[in-house]
Each structure stands twice: as structure tokens, then as C-alpha cells.
C-alpha positions in Angstrom: -13.4 11.3 -26.4 -13.1 7.7 -25.1 -10.1 8.2 -25.0 -10.1 11.9 -23.2 -13.0 10.1 -20.7 -10.8 7.2 -19.9 -7.6 9.7 -19.0 -10.1 12.2 -16.4 -11.5 8.6 -15.0 -8.6 7.5 -14.4 -6.9 10.5 -12.8 -9.9 10.9 -11.1 -9.5 7.5 -9.7 -6.0 7.3 -8.8 -7.4 10.6 -6.8 -9.8 9.0 -5.2 -7.5 6.4 -4.1 -5.0 8.4 -2.9 -7.9 10.0 -0.7 -8.9 6.8 0.7 -5.7 5.9 1.7 -4.9 9.2 3.7 -7.9 9.4 5.4 -7.3 5.8 6.5 -4.3 6.9 7.9 -5.3 10.0 10.0 -8.5 8.5 11.2 -6.7 5.2 12.0 -3.1 6.6 12.6 -1.9 3.8 14.9 -2.3 1.3 12.4 0.2 2.2 10.1 2.0 3.8 12.4 2.9 0.4 14.1 3.8 -0.5 10.7 5.9 2.1 9.3 7.8 1.7 13.2 8.7 -2.1 12.7 9.9 -1.2 9.4 12.4 1.3 10.2 13.5 -0.1 13.4 14.0 -3.7 11.4 12.8 -5.7 14.1 10.6 -7.7 11.8 13.8 -9.1 9.5 15.1 -12.6 8.9 17.3 -12.5 12.5 21.2 -12.3 12.0 20.8 -9.9 8.5 23.6 -7.9 7.9 21.8 -5.1 7.1 21.0 -4.4 10.8 23.2 -1.3 11.2 20.4 0.7 9.1 17.6 0.2 11.9 16.4 3.3 13.3 14.7 3.4 16.5 14.3 6.9 17.1 10.6 7.5 17.6 10.5 10.8 16.7 12.5 9.6 13.4 9.0 7.1 13.2 6.4 10.2 13.5 8.1 12.3 10.9 8.6 9.5 8.4 4.9 8.3 9.0 3.3 12.5 9.0 6.1 12.9 5.6 3.6 9.6 4.2 0.5 10.9 5.0 1.4 14.3 3.4 2.8 12.8 0.7 -0.6 11.2 0.1 -2.3 14.1 0.9 -0.5 16.2 -1.9 -0.8 13.6 -4.3 -4.6 13.4 -3.7 -5.2 17.3 -4.1 -2.7 17.4 -7.0 -4.9 13.9 -9.1 -8.3 16.1 -8.0 -7.0 19.3 -9.5 -5.2 17.7 -12.6 -8.7 15.5 -13.0 -10.7 19.3 -12.7 -8.4 20.9 -15.4 -8.7 17.7 -17.8 -12.5 18.1 -17.3 -12.8 21.1 -17.9 -11.1 20.9 -21.4 -12.9 17.8 -22.3 -14.4 19.7 -25.4 -11.5 21.8 -26.2 -9.2 21.1 -29.3 -6.3 18.4 -29.0 -4.0 21.5 -28.1 -5.8 23.0 -25.3 -6.4 19.1 -24.0 -3.0 18.2 -24.1 -2.0 21.3 -22.2 -4.4 20.8 -19.6 -2.5 17.4 -19.1 0.4 18.9 -17.4 -1.5 19.3 -13.9 -2.3 15.5 -14.2 0.9 14.7 -15.3 2.8 16.2 -12.1 0.2 14.7 -9.8 0.7 11.1 -11.2 4.5 11.4 -11.0 4.5 12.9 -7.4 2.5 10.0 -6.2 4.2 7.3 -8.5 7.5 9.2 -7.2 5.7 8.1 -3.0 5.6 4.5 -4.1 9.2 4.3 -6.2 11.0 6.1 -3.2 9.3 6.1 0.1 8.1 1.9 -0.3 9.6 0.3 -3.0 13.8 1.7 -2.3 13.4 3.3 1.3 11.2 0.6 2.5 11.8 -1.8 0.7 15.3 -2.2 0.0 17.2 0.0 2.6 15.1 -1.1 5.5 14.6 -4.8 3.9 10.9 -4.8 4.1 10.5 -7.8 1.6 12.3 -9.5 4.0 10.1 -9.3 7.1 9.8 -12.7 8.7 6.7 -11.8 10.8 4.5 -8.8 11.8 1.1 -9.3 13.4 -0.4 -7.3 10.9 -4.2 -8.4 9.9 -3.5 -6.6 6.6 -1.8 -4.1 5.0 -2.9 -0.9 2.6 0.6 -0.9 0.8 0.9 -4.3 -0.3 4.4 -5.8 -0.6 5.0 -5.6 -4.3 8.5 -7.1 -3.7 6.4 -10.7 -3.2 6.9 -12.9 -6.4 4.6 -15.5 -6.2 0.6 -15.4 -6.4 -1.1 -17.3 -3.1 -4.7 -19.0 -4.1 -7.2 -19.3 -1.5 -8.2 -23.7 -1.6 -11.1 -24.2 0.6 -10.5 -27.5 2.8 -12.7 -29.4 4.9 -12.0 -30.1 8.5 -13.4 -32.2 11.3 -13.5 -30.0 13.8 -16.7 -28.2 12.8 -14.8 -25.0 13.0 -12.7 -23.1 10.4 -8.5 -22.8 10.9 -6.8 -20.4 9.0 -3.8 -20.7 7.0 -1.2 -18.6 9.4 -0.3 -16.4 6.6 -2.0 -13.8 4.9 -2.2 -12.8 1.2 -0.4 -9.4 2.6 2.9 -12.5 3.9 2.2 -11.2 7.5 1.2 -13.8 9.9 -2.4 -13.0 11.3 -2.9 -13.6 15.1 -5.7 -16.2 16.0 -8.0 -14.0 17.5 -7.7 -12.0 14.0 -8.6 -14.4 11.8 -12.0 -14.8 10.2 -14.3 -17.7 11.0 -15.9 -20.0 8.2 -17.9 -23.3 8.9 -16.6 -26.5 8.2 -13.7 -25.1 5.8 -10.0 -24.1 6.1 -8.0 -21.9 4.1 -4.7 -23.0 2.8 -2.2 -20.9 0.4 -0.6 -22.9 -2.3 2.0 -20.7 -3.5 2.9 -20.6 -7.1 6.2 -19.3 -8.3 
């Protein structure tokens, strides 16, 4: 019973995760649209890279790509929720019935993982060189760059200025504009990169 409840909980958790992502993308459309636009234009990658021929500068393609991402996230939400309901309805059934009820949840989780693999890691990360982003003034990203091979640790350090100055790079690797940096009294956050 415990293993069944764990499976059901995890499928519902993934459904909730994708619901929140979809909700954020719909209610704050422009924030992540700008991120997608810059990734597709490749205008924030290292200067002089030889992959710039892949860049797409057509706003219609940017919009279509972003709408496809939102639709894919919404589909993942619906499928994961339906898969979780189907698993929950088979909670007290026989092992064979519960295993048969897993089909929709397996499809849902496959669809959601394929989005990360295809849209974000392969297309965004490798084809459009999202891993090579040099500077994208973005206070954060809902889809952290999983290509980073380092752990960042925040270390407080006292400053003599009576106000805080933050390090120039956020945990997602993007530069935080000074006007959007959080304020901490008499402390400065410095990132230490552990390889």
C-alpha cells in the first residue's frame, strides 16, 4: 500500500508542478517569452561562436515555439492529473488491476520528460546553445539550466557600506540587474563555485 501511495503522490506532484508552470506562463506570458526569444535568437551566447547560423530571428517562430511549450506543459498537467486519478481509483484493487491503471500515468510522465529532453535539453540547450548564455538580464528562470556542472554556495560577507551588494550572477547563471537585486543589511552574498 505504501508503494502505491508513493506512486500516486508523485504523479500528482508532477501534475501540480506542470500546472504551476503553465499557470505562470499564461498569467505572466512576457517574462518567459523574452527568455525563449533570446534563446532562439542566440543573441546572449558567447560572441564569435560558430553556431550563430542556427539563430531564428522571426518573431512568429518565437511565438509559435513558446505557445508549443505552454501547450505541451498543459498537456502534461492534464495527463498527469488523469493518470493520478486513475491510479488512485485502483488503490485497493489487485496488483494486476493497479498495474493496468499505471498506463496513463506512464504516458503522462513520458510526455513530460520528453518535453525536458527534446524542447529544453536538446533543442534549447544544445541546438540553440542555451548552455553558452553569457549574459541574459533575467532575475531567475523557471527552468534552471541543468547543464551547469557546478554547485553555487551563498556565503554572507560583511560590508562597510551599511547596505548590501549582491554578486553579479544568480544561481541560474544569469546576471541580476542591480535594481532587481534583493537587499540585505550589511551583508554581501558571494558565490563560490564548486567543481
